[in-house]
C-alpha positions in Angstrom: -93.5 56.1 64.2 -90.9 58.8 63.5 -88.2 57.3 65.6 -87.8 54.1 63.5 -87.4 56.4 60.5 -84.8 58.5 62.2 -82.9 55.4 63.3 -83.1 54.0 59.8 -81.8 57.2 58.2 -78.9 57.3 60.8 -78.0 53.7 60.0 -78.0 54.3 56.2 -75.9 57.5 56.7 -73.4 55.6 58.8 -73.2 52.8 56.2 -72.6 55.3 53.4 -69.9 57.1 55.3 -68.2 53.9 56.4 -68.2 52.5 52.8 -65.2 54.5 51.6 -62.8 53.8 54.5 -63.8 50.1 54.6 -63.2 49.6 50.9 -60.1 51.8 50.4 -58.5 51.0 53.8 -55.1 52.4 54.2 -54.3 52.5 50.5 -53.4 55.7 48.7 -56.0 56.9 46.2 -55.0 57.3 42.6 -54.2 60.8 41.5 -57.2 61.0 39.1 -59.7 60.2 41.9 -58.3 62.9 44.1 -58.8 65.5 41.3 -62.4 64.3 40.8 -63.2 64.4 44.5 -61.6 67.9 44.8 -63.6 69.2 41.9 -67.0 67.9 43.2 -67.3 70.4 46.0 -68.2 73.5 44.0 -71.0 71.8 41.8 -72.5 70.2 44.9 -72.5 73.4 46.8 -74.0 75.3 43.8 -76.8 72.7 43.5 -77.6 73.0 47.2 -77.7 76.8 47.0 -79.9 76.8 43.8 -82.3 74.3 45.3 -82.6 76.2 48.5 -83.0 79.5 46.8 -85.4 78.5 44.1 -87.6 75.8 45.7 -90.5 76.2 48.2 -90.7 72.5 49.1 -93.1 71.4 46.4 -92.1 73.2 43.2 -89.7 75.8 41.8 -90.5 79.3 43.0 -88.9 82.7 43.3 -89.5 84.5 46.6 -87.8 86.3 49.4 -85.2 83.6 49.9 -84.2 84.0 46.3 -83.7 87.7 46.8 -81.6 87.2 49.9 -79.3 84.6 48.3 -78.9 86.8 45.2 -77.8 89.8 47.4 -75.4 87.6 49.3 -74.0 86.2 46.1 -73.4 89.7 44.7 -71.9 90.9 47.9 -69.4 88.0 48.1 -68.6 88.4 44.4 -67.8 92.0 45.0 -65.4 91.0 47.8 -67.6 91.7 50.9 -66.7 89.8 54.1 -69.0 86.8 54.9 -70.7 88.4 57.9 -71.6 91.5 55.7 -73.0 89.2 53.0 -75.0 87.2 55.6 -76.4 90.3 57.2 -77.3 91.8 53.9 -79.1 88.6 52.8 -81.1 88.5 56.0 -82.0 92.1 55.6 -83.1 91.7 52.0 -85.1 88.6 52.8 -86.8 90.3 55.8 -87.5 93.4 53.7 -89.1 91.4 50.8 -91.2 89.4 53.3 -92.4 92.6 54.9 -93.8 93.9 51.6 
């Protein structure tokens, strides 16, 4: 039962990814569309981070994951290297879960 679902999702993903190259072809995109595409990355990433940090699968919730993401965000904002931020987030999450 699960394999037809996985196959269907793979086919839909392929169709969505193929849509752009098939419709645009080898043509150059207009300048405004390049600016829009370039500015979409930050809001999409922020939405993914917020959803992952504040949702438990069924509803909005604050928990250990939220604490870990917050610590990593502050560490990166203060200029820490990415491995330090990841380690500090993992340590904070584990510490809060241990309580």
